[in-house]
C-alpha positions in Angstrom: -80.6 165.0 23.6 -78.7 168.1 24.0 -78.1 170.6 21.2 -74.4 169.9 21.3 -75.1 166.2 20.9 -77.5 167.0 17.9 -74.9 169.0 16.1 -72.3 166.3 16.7 -74.6 163.7 15.1 -75.2 165.8 12.0 -71.5 166.2 11.4 -71.0 162.6 11.8 -73.8 161.8 9.2 -72.4 164.2 6.5 -68.8 162.8 6.5 -67.8 160.4 3.6 -67.6 156.8 4.5 -64.2 155.4 5.0 -62.8 153.4 2.0 -63.2 149.7 2.2 -60.0 147.9 1.5 -60.1 145.7 -1.8 -59.4 142.1 -1.7 -57.0 140.5 -4.3 -60.0 138.9 -6.2 -61.7 142.3 -6.7 -58.4 143.8 -8.2 -58.0 141.0 -10.7 -61.6 141.3 -11.9 -61.2 145.0 -12.5 -58.0 144.5 -14.5 -59.6 141.8 -16.6 -62.6 144.1 -17.3 -60.3 146.9 -18.4 -58.4 144.5 -20.7 -61.5 143.2 -22.3 -62.9 146.7 -22.8 -59.6 147.6 -24.6 -59.7 144.4 -26.7 -63.2 145.0 -27.9 -62.1 148.4 -29.2 -59.1 146.8 -31.1 -61.4 144.1 -32.5 -63.9 146.8 -33.7 -61.1 148.7 -35.4 -59.7 145.6 -37.1 -63.2 144.6 -38.2 -63.7 148.0 -39.7 -60.4 147.8 -41.5 -61.2 144.3 -42.8 -64.6 145.6 -44.1 -62.9 148.4 -45.9 -60.2 146.1 -47.4 -63.0 143.7 -48.4 -64.8 146.3 -50.4 -61.7 147.9 -51.8 -60.4 144.5 -53.0 -63.4 144.4 -55.3 -61.9 147.1 -57.5 -60.1 146.0 -60.7 -58.9 147.6 -63.9 -59.2 146.4 -67.5 -56.4 147.3 -69.9 -56.9 149.1 -73.2 -56.5 145.9 -75.2 -58.5 143.7 -72.9 -62.1 142.7 -72.1 -63.3 141.3 -68.8 -66.3 139.1 -67.8 -67.6 139.1 -64.2 -68.8 135.8 -63.0 -71.2 135.7 -60.0 -71.3 132.2 -58.5 -69.8 130.9 -61.8 -72.3 132.6 -64.2 -71.6 135.7 -66.3 -73.3 138.9 -65.1 -75.2 140.1 -68.2 -75.8 138.6 -71.6 -74.0 139.1 -74.9 -72.1 142.3 -75.3 -73.5 143.6 -72.0 -71.4 141.0 -70.2 -68.1 142.4 -71.6 -66.4 145.0 -69.4 -64.4 147.5 -71.4 -61.1 149.3 -70.5 -61.2 151.2 -67.2 -61.9 150.7 -63.5 -64.7 148.3 -62.4 -65.9 146.8 -59.2 -67.0 143.3 -58.2 -67.8 141.4 -55.1 -64.6 139.7 -53.9 -64.1 136.0 -54.3 -65.9 133.6 -53.8 -69.0 135.7 -54.7 -67.6 137.2 -57.9 -64.8 136.1 -60.1 -63.3 138.3 -62.9 -61.9 136.7 -66.0 -59.8 138.9 -68.3 -59.1 138.1 -72.0 -57.0 139.9 -74.6 -59.1 141.8 -77.1 -57.8 143.0 -80.5 -54.2 142.3 -79.3 -52.3 140.0 -81.6 -52.0 136.5 -80.3 -49.8 133.7 -81.7 -50.0 130.0 -82.2 -47.5 127.5 -83.6 -48.2 124.3 -85.5 -47.4 121.0 -83.7 -47.0 118.7 -86.7 -45.3 118.6 -90.0 -41.7 118.9 -88.8 -38.9 116.4 -88.2 -37.8 115.4 -84.7 -35.9 118.2 -83.1 -36.0 120.7 -80.2 -35.7 124.5 -80.1 -32.5 124.2 -78.1 -31.0 121.9 -80.7 -31.9 124.3 -83.5 -30.6 127.3 -81.6 -27.2 125.6 -80.9 -27.2 123.8 -84.3 -26.7 120.4 -82.6 -29.5 118.6 -84.4 -29.1 114.9 -85.0 -28.1 114.0 -88.5 -30.9 112.6 -90.7 -31.3 108.9 -90.8 -31.7 106.7 -93.8 -35.5 107.0 -93.6 -38.1 109.1 -91.7 -39.4 107.5 -88.5 -43.1 108.1 -88.3 -43.0 107.6 -84.5 -40.7 110.6 -84.2 -40.7 112.6 -87.4 -43.8 114.4 -88.7 -44.3 115.4 -92.3 -47.0 116.3 -94.8 -48.1 114.6 -98.0 -48.5 116.8 -101.1 -51.0 116.4 -103.8 -48.5 114.6 -106.0 -47.6 112.1 -103.3 -44.3 113.7 -102.2 -43.2 114.5 -98.6 -42.4 117.9 -97.2 -41.7 119.4 -93.8 -43.8 122.4 -92.9 -43.7 124.6 -89.8 -46.3 127.4 -89.4 -46.8 130.3 -87.1 -50.2 131.9 -86.8 -50.9 135.5 -85.7 -54.6 136.2 -84.8 -56.8 138.5 -82.9 -59.6 137.6 -80.4 -62.8 139.3 -81.7 -65.4 137.4 -79.5 -64.0 137.1 -76.0 -67.1 135.4 -74.6 -66.9 132.6 -77.1 -63.1 132.4 -76.8 -63.3 132.1 -73.0 -66.3 130.0 -72.2 -66.9 127.8 -75.3 -63.6 125.9 -75.0 -61.7 124.4 -72.1 -58.5 125.7 -73.8 -59.1 128.0 -76.7 -55.4 128.4 -77.6 -55.3 124.6 -78.1 -58.3 124.8 -80.3 -56.6 127.5 -82.5 -53.5 125.3 -82.7 -55.7 122.4 -83.9 -57.3 124.6 -86.5 -53.8 125.5 -87.8 -52.7 121.9 -87.9 -55.9 121.0 -89.8 -55.1 123.8 -92.4 -51.6 122.4 -93.0 -52.9 118.9 -93.8 -55.7 120.4 -96.0 -53.5 122.8 -98.0 -50.6 120.3 -98.5 -53.0 117.8 -100.2 -54.0 120.5 -102.8 -50.5 121.5 -103.9 -47.7 119.6 -105.6 -44.2 119.6 -104.1 -42.6 122.2 -106.4 -45.4 124.7 -105.9 -45.4 124.3 -102.1 -41.6 124.5 -101.9 -40.7 127.3 -104.4 -42.9 128.2 -107.3 -46.2 129.0 -105.7 -45.5 129.2 -101.9 -47.5 132.4 -101.6 -50.7 130.7 -102.8 -49.9 127.8 -100.5 -49.7 130.2 -97.5 -52.9 131.9 -98.5 -54.7 128.6 -98.8 -53.7 127.8 -95.2 -55.0 131.2 -94.0 -58.3 130.7 -95.7 -58.6 127.2 -94.2 -57.9 128.5 -90.7 -60.7 131.1 -91.3 -63.1 128.4 -92.3 -62.4 126.2 -89.4 -62.5 129.0 -86.9 -65.9 130.1 -88.3 -67.3 126.5 -88.2 -66.1 126.0 -84.6 -66.9 129.6 -83.4 -63.5 130.2 -82.1 -64.1 133.9 -81.9 -60.8 134.9 -83.7 -59.7 136.6 -86.9 -56.6 135.5 -88.7 -54.0 138.2 -89.3 -51.0 136.3 -90.9 -49.5 132.9 -91.3 -45.7 132.5 -91.5 -44.3 129.4 -93.1 -41.1 127.4 -93.2 -41.2 124.7 -95.9 -38.3 122.3 -96.6 -37.9 118.9 -98.3 -37.0 115.9 -96.3 -33.4 116.2 -95.1 -32.5 112.8 -96.6 -33.3 114.1 -100.1 -32.1 117.7 -99.7 -29.3 117.4 -102.2 -31.6 115.9 -104.9 -34.2 118.6 -104.3 -31.5 121.2 -104.5 -30.2 119.8 -107.8 -33.8 119.7 -109.2 -34.3 123.3 -108.0 -31.1 124.5 -109.7 -32.2 122.7 -113.0 -35.6 124.3 -112.7 -34.0 127.7 -112.1 -31.7 127.3 -115.1 -34.6 126.2 -117.3 -36.7 129.1 -116.2 -33.8 131.5 -116.8 -33.4 130.2 -120.4 -37.1 130.4 -121.0 -37.1 133.9 -119.7 -34.2 134.9 -121.9 -36.0 133.3 -124.9 -39.2 135.1 -124.1 -37.2 138.3 -123.7 -35.6 137.9 -127.0 -38.9 137.0 -128.7 -40.5 140.0 -127.1 -37.6 142.2 -128.2 -37.7 140.8 -131.8 -41.5 141.2 -131.9 -41.2 144.8 -130.6 -38.6 145.6 -133.2 -40.6 144.0 -136.0 -43.7 145.9 -134.8 -41.7 149.1 -134.7 -40.3 148.5 -138.2 -43.8 147.7 -139.5 -45.2 150.8 -137.8 -42.4 152.9 -139.3 -43.0 151.5 -142.8 -46.7 151.9 -142.4 -46.1 155.5 -141.4 -43.8 156.2 -144.4 -46.3 154.5 -146.7 -49.1 156.5 -145.2 -47.1 159.7 -145.6 -46.2 158.8 -149.3 -49.8 158.0 -150.0 -51.0 161.3 -148.5 -48.3 163.2 -150.4 -49.2 161.4 -153.7 -52.9 161.9 -153.2 -52.3 165.6 -152.5 -50.0 165.9 -155.6 -52.6 164.2 -157.8 -55.4 166.3 -156.3 -53.3 169.4 -157.0 -52.6 168.4 -160.6 -56.2 167.5 -161.1 -57.3 170.9 -159.7 -54.7 172.6 -162.0 -55.9 170.7 -165.0 -59.5 171.5 -164.2 -58.5 175.1 -164.1 -56.7 174.9 -167.4 -59.4 173.0 -169.2 -61.5 176.1 -170.2 -58.3 177.6 -171.8 -57.7 174.4 -173.7 -61.2 174.3 -174.9 -61.0 177.9 -176.2 -58.0 177.2 -178.5 -56.5 173.7 -178.3 -53.8 174.4 -180.9 -52.6 177.6 -179.2 -52.7 175.9 -175.8 -50.5 173.0 -177.0 -48.0 175.3 -178.6 -47.8 177.4 -175.5 -47.2 174.5 -173.2 -44.7 172.8 -175.6 -42.7 176.0 -175.6 -42.8 176.2 -171.8 -41.8 172.6 -171.4 -39.0 173.0 -173.9 -37.7 176.0 -172.0 -37.6 173.9 -168.8 -36.0 170.9 -170.5 -33.3 172.8 -172.4 -32.5 175.3 -169.7 -28.9 174.0 -169.2 -28.3 172.6 -172.8 -25.4 173.9 -174.8 -27.2 173.3 -178.1 -30.8 173.5 -178.8 -32.6 172.1 -181.8 -36.2 172.7 -182.2 -38.2 171.1 -185.1 -41.7 172.5 -185.5 -44.3 170.6 -187.4 -44.4 171.2 -191.1 -47.3 173.0 -192.5 -47.9 170.3 -195.0 -48.0 167.7 -192.3 -45.0 165.7 -193.5 -42.3 164.6 -191.1 -38.9 166.1 -190.9 -35.6 164.2 -190.9 -32.8 165.2 -188.5 -29.2 164.1 -189.0 -26.7 164.6 -186.2 -22.9 164.1 -186.5 -22.1 162.6 -183.1 -18.4 162.2 -183.9 -17.7 165.8 -184.6 -15.4 167.8 -182.4 -17.1 169.9 -179.8 -17.3 173.6 -180.6 -14.5 175.6 -179.3 -14.9 179.0 -177.9 -13.4 181.7 -180.1 -10.5 183.6 -178.4 -11.2 187.2 -177.6 -9.7 189.6 -180.2 -6.4 191.1 -179.2 -6.0 194.8 -178.7 -4.0 196.7 -181.5 -0.4 197.3 -180.6 0.8 200.9 -180.9 4.3 202.0 -181.9 6.6 202.3 -179.0 8.6 205.5 -178.7 
């Protein structure tokens, strides 16, 4: 082979091969491959987003007046107080692995009685379109309570309470609010049977309400409802069929009580006045007694001081004091007559002319008149 032919062969070997034309089947396969490759990337991104959403959805918050319990496959996670989740942010596996149950805690809840009232609806009461009372109560429609003295009253109660044991409140009962309502209804029956109709309606309604509150406390403690009673509000009325009779009896009772109060007030006023007068008289008597005792004590002290003088010369002492007493007695007398004892011891006789004319004062002497010139 010549050198020219050798160089020609080398150049022919180094040149790139000519492109092979694609058939229609090869072009479709490549397009499908590119589409699948792009789809896998989209699926991966979606899966990543779903995983993030899955984990983020497990976050939840508990309010300041709430407690939460995390259930894993239907069972609480933790025991006792440890199972309660307080206010703040928390995380749990999303459903169906975990389930979060929230319950109000320390927030005031309410329950209303479902018995003891006549047949009506809230709408009728709001619009004042209640049916007029019939001749008698229908036990199939109207509810009422029996009092301790065998009278009938209508009572409607509203209970305000707080949940203090969320675990017991949530898991011990199918419907804890219904259990609280039953406890309130039980308390209405219990309290009504211990009060007469007048006390329940007017005279002692405060004690009636307090008895209901105590009974709800007892029942909730016996049944472990996990609540604390805050307040019970009552509406107590007589049967509508006897409303006028009860009103007349109430007015008579009010009048009687008013008269009794007026009588008691008058009695208290008279007693206070008598006690004041007695105290005043006792005070005056005590003052007089003190003054008399002081005067007697003073005179006794004075006589004790004069006793030695009397003992020295009784006759002179008596004469001196007689003279002093006479001066005090006759200080303002116009005429003074003094009869001393006779030396011979005999008595003297004094004769007074009571009908004589009173002594006249002598006129003053006139001055001598001189001769006028």
